[in-house]
C-alpha positions in Angstrom: 204.5 7.6 58.5 201.2 7.7 56.6 200.7 8.3 53.0 199.5 11.8 53.9 203.0 12.6 55.3 201.6 13.2 58.8 203.9 12.7 61.9 201.5 11.9 64.8 199.2 15.0 64.9 201.3 17.3 62.7 201.0 17.7 58.9 204.5 18.8 57.6 202.9 19.4 54.1 200.7 22.1 55.4 201.6 25.3 57.2 200.0 27.2 60.0 199.9 31.0 60.6 203.5 31.0 61.8 204.6 29.2 58.7 205.4 26.0 60.6 203.9 22.5 60.3 200.2 22.5 60.9 199.0 20.8 64.1 195.9 18.7 64.2 193.0 20.7 65.9 190.6 18.0 66.8 190.0 14.3 66.3 188.0 13.6 63.2 186.2 10.7 65.2 184.9 13.5 67.6 182.5 14.5 64.8 178.8 13.8 65.8 177.7 10.7 64.1 174.0 12.0 63.8 174.5 13.7 60.5 177.3 15.1 58.5 178.5 18.6 59.4 178.0 21.5 56.9 181.0 22.7 55.1 181.3 25.7 57.4 182.8 23.7 60.0 185.0 20.5 60.1 187.1 18.3 62.4 190.6 17.2 62.1 193.2 19.3 60.3 192.0 22.8 59.3 192.4 23.5 55.6 191.9 26.3 53.1 188.1 26.1 53.2 187.9 26.0 56.9 191.2 27.5 58.2 190.4 28.9 61.7 191.0 26.3 64.5 188.5 27.5 67.0 187.0 26.4 70.5 183.1 26.9 70.1 181.1 29.0 72.7 177.4 29.3 73.4 177.5 32.8 71.9 178.8 31.5 68.6 176.5 28.5 68.6 173.4 30.9 69.2 174.8 33.2 66.5 175.1 30.5 64.0 171.6 29.2 64.8 170.2 32.8 64.2 171.8 32.7 60.8 170.2 29.4 59.9 172.9 26.9 60.9 171.8 25.3 64.3 174.9 23.2 65.0 173.4 22.0 68.3 170.8 19.9 66.5 173.8 18.1 65.0 175.3 17.3 68.3 177.9 20.3 68.5 178.3 21.9 71.8 180.4 24.7 73.5 183.8 23.8 74.4 184.3 21.6 71.3 187.1 22.2 68.9 186.3 22.7 65.1 187.8 24.3 62.1 185.7 27.2 60.9 185.3 29.1 57.7 187.1 32.4 58.1 184.1 34.4 56.9 181.8 32.8 59.5 184.4 33.5 62.4 184.7 37.2 61.1 180.9 37.6 61.0 180.7 36.4 64.5 183.4 38.8 65.5 182.0 41.8 63.8 178.3 41.2 64.0 176.5 39.9 67.0 178.8 37.9 69.3 179.9 39.6 72.5 183.5 39.3 73.5 182.9 36.4 75.8 181.2 34.5 72.8 183.9 34.9 70.1 185.5 31.5 69.5 189.1 31.5 70.7 191.7 30.5 68.1 194.4 27.9 68.4 197.1 29.4 66.3 199.3 26.4 65.8 196.4 24.7 64.3 195.1 27.5 62.2 195.9 27.0 58.5 197.9 29.7 56.8 195.0 30.4 54.4 193.2 32.2 57.4 195.7 35.1 56.8 194.1 35.9 53.4 191.0 37.0 55.3 192.0 37.8 58.9 195.0 39.7 59.9 197.7 38.0 62.3 197.1 40.8 65.0 193.4 39.9 65.1 194.1 36.2 65.4 196.6 36.9 68.2 194.0 39.1 70.0 191.6 36.0 70.1 194.2 33.4 70.7 193.2 30.6 73.1 194.3 30.8 76.6 196.9 28.1 76.2 198.6 30.1 73.4 198.7 33.2 75.6 199.3 31.9 79.1 201.5 28.8 78.5 204.4 30.6 76.8 203.9 30.5 73.2 206.7 32.4 71.8 205.3 34.8 69.1 207.8 35.2 66.2 210.0 38.1 66.6 209.3 38.4 70.4 211.2 37.3 73.4 210.3 36.7 77.1 208.9 33.1 77.4 212.3 31.6 76.8 215.5 31.9 78.6 218.5 32.7 76.6 222.0 31.7 77.1 225.3 32.5 75.5 226.5 29.1 75.7 226.2 26.5 72.9 225.5 23.0 74.0 225.9 22.0 77.7 228.6 20.9 80.1 229.3 17.1 80.4 227.8 15.8 83.7 230.4 14.8 86.2 230.7 11.1 87.0 
């Protein structure tokens, strides 16, 4: 275990929006080497400054370029995963990016600090397809798991 108390790609000291250990969103080595990224986005684990774990889109990149932050010039492209400032993600959502262009959110990698700016229902609405279609069980819901009244299992017959 590293000095940061990380187990593989999970940081057990930080929490995601489900109040569970935070998952790493992207590999820090995937950052473009041409120039350092602005503080509005980062790779690796999302944190309080950049809490939204998002998959970037052309619409978002165009929106950012129109606001003076041309990420494409720094080697960033659509489909890449980065942690975003909550304010920048909310600006894109409310001011200029169509529904197809709003970056999807990976909830297990989104830092709990995002809830200070964005409601859980809004995050769920923009959850990444994997969170929606692959059986993520939302706290307090049922359906993606099979319940059984039996604790444990039967011993296999020899």
